[in-house]
Phi, psi and omega in degrees: 000307180269138177264359180273125178302147183304324183293338177267353179265358181228164174065223189299326185255033183297141175260016183302307181298316178298318181298314178298315181296318180296317178295315180296317180299314181290321177301313182299316180297319181290321178290322175303316180295320180292331185256016187294344179265001175267148172303128178069016172055238183300320178299320177295322177296316179295322178297311181297321176299315180294323179296316184285317189252349189279338182052044181273138190284343185204168176299319179296320179294324177296315178299314180296319181298322182266358180069033180252133177306140185299326178292317178296321179300321179301313180295321179296315178293326175302315180296319179292325176293316179300327179279353180076023182268328180222165171220150176266133179235144177295134179285122181297336180275340182209103186295347177278341185263153177240130173267145177255125185233136177288141174278173175301319178296320177299320178296320178295316180296318179296319179299318178294319178296317178302319179294319179294319179294318178300319179295320178296320178294319178298318178296318179299321183262019184300339179286353179252152173292154180308319179294324178293322177300315180298317179295316179302312180301313181299314181293319178296316179297319179295316180294324182284334180298128176077013181279350180202181183287346186259110180268001182275110183295329179295312180296321179301315179294316180302314182292321183289333183259004174291141174297146178294144179294146178293141179296146179293140178260140182291000000 
């Protein structure tokens, strides 16, 4: 399966980092393509996923969870409301706070997006047998669990797929 000799796949000449970066870069490009009809593409997909599955108590908590500036979050949610994907509801526990809730249409769009993302992931891993894909996913999830202070997978993906900042010019 691999054309790289074992001695270059371990130790000093490991291709581990390159392999992870190559997979993440390609995963990100494929998810961007799958999510191109959502406001903000992949970021929008992560937002909708967090709204549906995150159980976050407020718009501010949603912004913090995804590492999105609160002002930017306001504009993003405005776009999602205009598309009929989410609605802001007054929090019954705190009338000053707004909860973000997916609409029925938002739930349908997320289900369709999940299917497109799953298909993109299957295509990305097409060089592996189905059982190998399952093992790879399980091992990656296990290895990634507890690697940092952030247990939120949505925020982790948003941060990992952000373009690197441009170097400062003198």
